[in-house]
N, C-alpha and C positions, 0 to 999 in steps of 0.2 A: 260334732264329730267332724277333723279337718277332710280336706280332697285326697290329698293324699295318700292317707288313709283308709278312704271310702274306696279307693281305686286299688289299694293293697290288696282287702279285705275280699273287693269282684273279684280279682286275681286269685286268690286262693280260694275262695267257693268253686269258680267255674272251673279252675281244675283238680277240684276234689269232686261236685257233683256229675263232672263230664264221662261220657259212657266210654269204659277201657274197652279198645281192638279185640278183637280175637286174639287168642293166643296161639300164633305158631308153631310150627316142628322142629324139633332145634336137632342138629345132627352135626358129628367132627369128621372130617378128614385130614388128610395130612400131602405135605410136596416138597420138593427138595428143592429146596433154600440154596444162596450161593450162600459159598465157605468165606466170609467175611476175611478169613486171616490167610489164604491162598490168592490177595490182592491183584497180582499182576497172571493172574491163571484164568484163560475165557471161559474155558469148562469146568466150571465152579458149582453146577447145580447137585450138590452130591450130599446136603446134609437136611435131614429129615424133621420139618419144622409143622406144625398143629395147625391147622384149620377148624376154627368154631362156625357156625352157619346157624342160618333159622329161615323158614319157607312158610307160604301162605299153608294153612291145613289145607281148602279147598282144591279141588281137583282143577289141572287147567296148567298151561304154560306160560310163565311170565321171566322180565326181565330181570337183570343181575346187576347186583352193587357190591365190589369189593372196597372194602375197606381198609386203610393200611396204616397199622401204629406208627406213632413218632420214635425216633431212637430212645433208649433205655426203657421201653415197654413193651420188652419178650416174653416176660413172666407168663403170659396167657392169663394173668388175671387185668382186665383191661375194661375198665370202664365206661371210657369213651368208646373201645369199640363194642362193646355189648351191648351200649345204649344204639347205636345207629345202627346195629344189625338185627335189635328190636325193632325198631321204629321202620326199617327198609321193609321188614317184614308185612310186617301191622301193612306197610303202604303198598304194599303186592309187588314186591321184590325176592327173590330165592339172592337172598344177603351170605356174605361169611366176611370172615377178617380173619387174616391169616397174620403165624408171627413170624420174626424173621430177627437177628444178629444188628444189631443197626450200630451200632458203636464204631468200630472199625473204617466205618464209608461212610459216616455223616458229615466230615468236611471236601468229599472227592466226588466231583458228578459221574468220571468214570465208573467209582466204586456204585455209585448209586443207579449208574446204568447196569449194571452187573446185575445186583438184586431185582431190578425189572426184568430182567431177561428172564430171572430165574420162576420169577412169578406169573408172566404172561404171555412170552416166547411159543406163539403157537405150532412150533416144529417140536418142540419139546414135547412130553406124554407125561412129564412129572412136574407141572405146573398147578399155579391156584386155579387158572384158567380151563385147567383139563376137567382137576376135582370136581370143580361147580358146574363146568358142561356135562361132566355125567350126570350130573341130578335129570332125572328123567321131567319134571316140573322147569328147568334152565331154560331157558330162550336166550342162546348165544347170541344170535343176530343182533340182540338188543341188551349192550352192555356198559353200566357208567359205572365211574371209579371216583373214589374217596380218599383222604388222606390226613394225618395230619404230623408238621413237620419235613423229617425227611419222607416221611410216609406219602406226604401232598406233593414231593418231589417223585415219588418214588411213581403216584396214580397220576401223575401227569404227562411221566414217559410210556404209560400204559399202550394210547394206542399207535406206538413207533414199533409193537412187538407185536400187535393184535389187532386182526382186524373186528370189525362191530364193535368196537369204542363209543361208544356215540359222545358223552362228556366227561369233563372232569372238575370236581371240586375239592379244594382245597384248602386246610386250613394253617393259618400260623406258620408259613413260608418267605416269607420277609423280614427275616430280624435280622442282625449283624453278619448273619454267620452267608445267608443265601443272597444278601444285598451284593455281595461282592465276587459271592463264586456261581452264582446260575444266573445271570444276566442275561445271559445266551439263549437260542432255542437250540437243546437237549441234543444229543446221539445224532453226533454228524452234523450240528446247525440248523436242524430242523425238527419239529415239532408236526407229529400227524394229524393231533388237532388242532382245529381253526380257532380263531380267538376266539368266537361265537361259541365256543364248545366248552368255554374256560369260566371258571369263578372262582378267583380269590378272594377268602376272609382272611382276616388279619387283626391281633390286636393292637391295641393305640402305642403302647412299649415299644412294639416291635418295633414299629414306624419311626418313632423317636428317638433308636440307639444311632443308627446313622444317617442322621433328617438330607443328607446332603445328596443322598444316594438310593435311601430306600424308597422315597416317592418317585423317581424316573424309573427303577428298576422295575416295580410293580406297573407303572404305564408300559415299559416296553415290551415286557413281557405277556401284557395284556390285551396289547393293543390299543390301549386307550391314550387320554391328553389331558386328565384332572391335576388342577394344582394342588402343589403340595399343601398337607391340611385338611383336602376335601376328606370327606367320610364315604359317603355315597357314589361312587366311578361307575354303578353299573348303567348296563344300558337296559332296553327298554326290553328286551329278552332274557333281562337276568344275568345277563356273561358279564364278566369284567372283575372289576373288584370291589373289595367294602370294607371299612377298616370299623372297627369295635371302640366305639369312644366310651371314657371312663365314664359312668355313669352307673346310682342306685339303681334297684332293680323296682319298676319289671322293666325301667329300657336298657338296662344292660347288666353284666355281671353282679351277682350276688357280692363279690368282696369290695368292689368300686375301683377293681385296677384293672384294667381288658387287658392281658399281656401276655405271653407266648401259650398259655393254655389259659384263656378264656372260656374256655368252654366248661372249667372245672369250677368245685362250689370254690374253693380257696386258689383262685387264679393267680396265685404269688409263688404258690408251691405248684413247681410244673413235673406232676408224674398223675401218670393218665389211669393209677388204681386208685385216683381220688373219685370221688361222687361226681357225678355230673350236673351245672349250674341247671335246674329247674327251666327258668327263662329261656337257657340254651334248647334243654328239651324240646318245650312244650307250647316258647313263644312264637312270634307270627313275624318277627321281627327280621331282615334281611340278612343280619348277622346268625342266627339259630337253625336249629337241627329241620325243624319242620318246613325253615322256609327251603332251605337249600333240597331237600328229597321232593318239595314239590318243581321246586326249579330242573332237577333232574330227571322227574316224571314228564317234564314239558320236552326232555330231548331228543324224547326215544318213539 
């Protein structure tokens, strides 16, 4: 038996016999999302949208994780979001995933900021934050945020609107669009989250779209200074950035191409309704869900 086959069989066996985490309690809620078609109107938190969530079954108070999906994944059938919510609940979070209409705001930092306000503004009673903080088990002095693509940009803005946000994890946010439109620190030129509370993970295909800009862009955004072509630019505390390399399992995505949706089984088709890559879900590499949840826990 080849060494490669032995390694693969070992991983499959390990995932098969692993003791499953205790099932959490599922719940639903709603919030008033940004009216994406009322583009230049500031008071736009008027469109009712759904929230899916899960929390640990045991009594007690738990930190909160909010995951925001990417553009075009607003149907509610969100494989990535559902996977994050279930894994976060098993890791001891009250976890939620809201939906929103992202198409009209995807290329606009101002529009994304309005999306963020409707999800996180502490002064509003209709936000995602207010809905999750109404849960008796939610400890809203300890909040972490995450998101993919436009959702990643929303999540990294959350602390600008809400106290209690301790860290942000963004997936797939430095492709050709983000490298040109999101190099500054948003919302008036500032970002409430410090550099060491930010973790960015993106696919190599995203980084290679605009080679002259994406590497310097992610460095500026995270406060790092790693050379172009670097894979691991995480600090010792896990903040910074990491690029998912093109590689076969179990080291990388199952389709061998780490693109904008590297967390999907078929990363070359960017739909969040697709099944997630089992190595992203269960692996321990720095680009995986398990690794990110452990890092987020370390920040609260």
